[in-house]
C-alpha positions as CSV (number, residue, x, y, z in Angstrom):
1,M,-155.4,-38.8,-1.8
2,E,-154.1,-39.2,1.8
3,E,-150.7,-40.6,0.4
4,I,-150.3,-37.9,-2.2
5,L,-150.6,-35.7,0.6
6,S,-148.2,-36.7,2.8
7,C,-145.7,-37.5,0.0
8,F,-146.3,-34.2,-1.1
9,P,-147.0,-31.7,1.7
10,D,-146.4,-28.4,-0.1
11,L,-149.3,-28.5,-3.1
12,S,-151.1,-25.5,-3.7
13,E,-155.0,-25.6,-3.6
14,L,-155.7,-25.7,-6.4
15,Q,-153.1,-28.6,-7.6
16,K,-155.3,-29.9,-4.4
17,E,-158.5,-29.9,-6.0
18,Q,-157.1,-31.5,-9.2
19,F,-155.0,-34.2,-7.7
20,N,-158.7,-34.5,-6.0
21,K,-160.5,-34.8,-9.1
22,L,-158.6,-37.4,-10.7
23,G,-160.6,-39.9,-8.4
24,A,-163.9,-39.5,-10.0
25,L,-162.6,-38.2,-13.9
26,Y,-161.1,-41.5,-14.4
27,Q,-163.9,-43.9,-12.3
28,D,-166.3,-42.2,-14.8
29,W,-163.9,-42.7,-18.1
30,N,-163.1,-46.5,-17.1
31,A,-166.8,-47.2,-17.1
32,K,-166.8,-46.0,-20.6
33,I,-163.9,-47.3,-22.1
34,N,-161.6,-49.8,-20.0
35,V,-157.6,-47.3,-19.9
36,I,-156.6,-48.7,-16.4
37,S,-157.6,-52.5,-15.4
38,R,-161.0,-52.9,-13.7
39,K,-158.6,-54.0,-10.1
40,D,-156.3,-51.3,-10.2
41,I,-159.1,-48.2,-10.7
42,D,-159.8,-48.9,-6.8
43,A,-156.1,-48.2,-6.0
44,L,-155.8,-45.6,-8.7
45,Y,-154.1,-43.1,-6.3
46,T,-151.5,-45.7,-5.2
47,N,-150.9,-47.4,-8.6
48,H,-151.5,-44.8,-11.1
49,V,-151.3,-41.4,-9.5
50,L,-148.5,-41.9,-7.2
51,H,-146.6,-44.0,-8.8
52,S,-146.0,-41.8,-11.7
53,L,-145.1,-38.8,-8.6
54,A,-141.9,-41.1,-8.1
55,I,-140.1,-39.2,-11.1
56,A,-140.6,-36.3,-8.7
57,K,-139.0,-37.7,-6.4
58,I,-135.7,-38.2,-8.3
59,Q,-135.4,-34.9,-10.5
60,R,-137.8,-32.0,-10.0
61,F,-139.4,-30.3,-13.6
62,E,-138.1,-27.0,-14.1
63,A,-140.0,-23.8,-15.5
64,G,-139.9,-24.2,-19.5
65,A,-138.6,-27.5,-19.5
66,Y,-140.2,-30.0,-22.6
67,V,-140.9,-33.4,-21.2
68,L,-142.2,-36.2,-23.3
69,D,-144.1,-39.1,-21.9
70,V,-144.3,-41.9,-24.8
71,G,-146.9,-44.9,-24.8
72,T,-149.0,-42.4,-21.9
73,G,-151.7,-44.9,-21.6
74,G,-154.9,-42.9,-19.9
75,G,-152.4,-40.1,-18.8
76,F,-149.9,-41.8,-16.8
77,P,-147.0,-40.4,-15.6
78,G,-147.7,-37.5,-17.8
79,I,-150.8,-36.1,-16.1
80,P,-149.9,-36.6,-12.7
81,L,-146.8,-35.2,-13.2
82,A,-148.3,-32.0,-15.1
83,I,-150.7,-31.1,-11.9
84,L,-147.0,-31.5,-9.9
85,F,-145.4,-28.9,-12.1
86,P,-147.3,-26.4,-13.8
87,D,-144.5,-24.6,-15.8
88,T,-143.5,-27.6,-17.3
89,R,-144.9,-28.1,-20.9
90,F,-145.4,-32.2,-21.3
91,Y,-146.7,-33.8,-25.2
92,L,-148.4,-37.2,-24.0
93,I,-148.7,-39.8,-26.7
94,D,-149.9,-43.0,-27.5
95,V,-151.0,-45.1,-30.5
96,I,-154.1,-46.0,-29.3
97,L,-157.0,-43.3,-30.3
98,K,-159.4,-43.9,-27.6
99,K,-157.0,-43.4,-24.6
100,I,-155.3,-39.9,-26.0
101,N,-159.4,-38.6,-25.8
102,V,-159.1,-40.1,-22.4
103,V,-156.2,-38.2,-22.1
104,K,-157.3,-34.4,-23.4
105,A,-160.8,-34.9,-21.4
106,V,-159.0,-35.1,-18.5
107,A,-156.2,-32.8,-19.1
108,Q,-159.3,-29.9,-19.9
109,A,-161.6,-31.0,-17.1
110,L,-158.3,-30.7,-15.2
111,D,-157.8,-27.3,-17.0
112,L,-154.2,-28.0,-17.3
113,K,-153.2,-25.6,-20.4
114,N,-149.1,-27.5,-20.0
115,V,-150.6,-30.5,-21.7
116,K,-150.9,-31.4,-25.3
117,A,-151.9,-35.2,-26.2
118,E,-151.9,-36.7,-29.6
119,Q,-152.2,-39.9,-31.2
120,I,-148.6,-40.5,-33.0
121,R,-145.7,-43.0,-32.9
122,A,-142.8,-42.1,-30.6
123,E,-140.6,-42.3,-33.7
124,N,-142.8,-39.5,-35.7
125,V,-142.3,-36.9,-33.0
126,K,-140.6,-34.5,-34.4
127,G,-138.4,-32.0,-31.3
128,D,-136.0,-31.8,-29.0
129,Y,-137.1,-32.8,-25.0
130,D,-135.5,-32.1,-21.7
131,F,-136.8,-35.4,-20.6
132,I,-138.6,-38.5,-21.9
133,I,-140.9,-40.2,-19.7
134,S,-142.6,-43.6,-20.1
135,R,-144.2,-46.5,-17.8
136,A,-142.8,-49.9,-18.9
137,V,-144.3,-49.5,-22.4
138,T,-141.0,-51.9,-23.7
139,N,-137.9,-52.7,-23.6
140,M,-135.0,-50.3,-23.0
141,P,-132.9,-51.1,-26.0
142,D,-136.2,-50.8,-28.3
143,F,-137.3,-47.6,-26.1
144,V,-133.7,-45.5,-26.9
145,F,-134.2,-46.4,-30.4
146,W,-137.4,-45.0,-30.5
147,I,-136.5,-41.5,-28.7
148,K,-132.7,-41.0,-29.0
149,D,-133.0,-38.3,-31.6
150,K,-135.1,-36.2,-29.2
151,I,-133.1,-35.0,-26.5
152,K,-132.2,-31.3,-25.7
153,K,-128.6,-30.3,-26.3
154,Q,-128.9,-27.9,-23.4
155,Q,-129.1,-29.0,-20.0
156,K,-130.8,-26.8,-17.5
157,H,-131.8,-29.7,-14.7
158,E,-129.4,-31.8,-12.1
159,L,-129.4,-34.9,-13.6
160,K,-128.5,-35.0,-17.2
161,N,-131.0,-35.1,-19.9
162,G,-132.5,-38.1,-21.2
163,I,-134.9,-41.1,-20.0
164,L,-136.8,-41.5,-16.9
165,Y,-138.8,-44.8,-16.8
166,L,-140.7,-46.5,-14.6
167,K,-140.3,-49.9,-14.3
168,G,-139.9,-53.0,-11.9
169,G,-137.9,-56.3,-11.0
170,D,-134.3,-57.2,-12.2
171,L,-133.1,-55.0,-14.6
172,K,-129.6,-56.3,-14.9
173,D,-129.8,-58.0,-18.6
174,E,-132.1,-54.8,-20.0
175,L,-129.5,-52.2,-18.7
176,K,-126.1,-54.1,-19.8
177,D,-126.2,-51.8,-22.7
178,F,-126.4,-48.8,-20.9
179,P,-123.7,-48.8,-18.6
180,K,-124.6,-45.4,-17.7
181,A,-128.1,-45.6,-16.4
182,T,-129.1,-45.1,-12.7
183,E,-132.0,-47.2,-10.6
184,Y,-133.8,-45.9,-7.7
185,N,-136.0,-47.5,-5.6
186,I,-139.3,-46.4,-5.1
187,A,-139.6,-47.6,-1.8
188,E,-137.4,-45.4,-0.7
189,F,-139.2,-42.5,-0.9
190,F,-143.2,-44.0,-0.6
191,D,-144.2,-46.4,2.3
192,N,-146.7,-48.6,0.3
193,D,-145.8,-52.7,0.0
194,F,-146.6,-51.5,-3.8
195,F,-143.4,-50.3,-4.7
196,E,-141.6,-53.1,-2.9
197,T,-139.5,-54.0,-6.1
198,K,-140.2,-50.8,-8.4
199,K,-138.2,-48.2,-9.5
200,V,-137.0,-44.9,-11.5
201,V,-134.3,-45.9,-14.3
202,H,-132.3,-42.6,-15.3
203,V,-130.6,-43.2,-19.2
204,P,-129.0,-40.1,-19.8
205,L,-128.7,-39.4,-24.0
206,R,-126.6,-37.0,-25.7
207,F,-128.2,-34.9,-28.6
208,K,-128.4,-35.6,-31.8
209,A,-127.9,-33.4,-34.8
């Protein structure tokens, strides 16, 4: 929690309370269902919560924006971002029902009214979104294929509508077909060795009627 508070000093008391509850909630659920690797659960706030919030250092979501989280797993990056941006609507999806059930339970425990969670494949999602977020669920070409027809036409953010993707390592080959993609090094925002090779990738995408 100390890292969260130092990197995001303007949190409301409610937001601090919600972030503080995440640790116990995920410890409890992880004991029942392995939603986060056992070795990772003790580093929840760095490896999962703060990592998710790196997206907010690249783009703050506006009130009324719609964000789709594809392959959310236990709720990352969607749940931490939904706490940070209570006036943005988040739709968290995954193909694994037990993980979506955890997301629903966590969102309910935190009283996150801006979160909807569903077991569904990305290709079957209806609607248009300002941004589509994810954490390394597949390679970028496949990901773009899944979601390319789900981008809103109207833009309300500094960055162009499209993908905000959390991934690490050398992405040159993966992004070679996306010349407008921009990589942001998370280590520039958070002083922790965990983020040394990790990035947020922005891929702008056009609305497809």
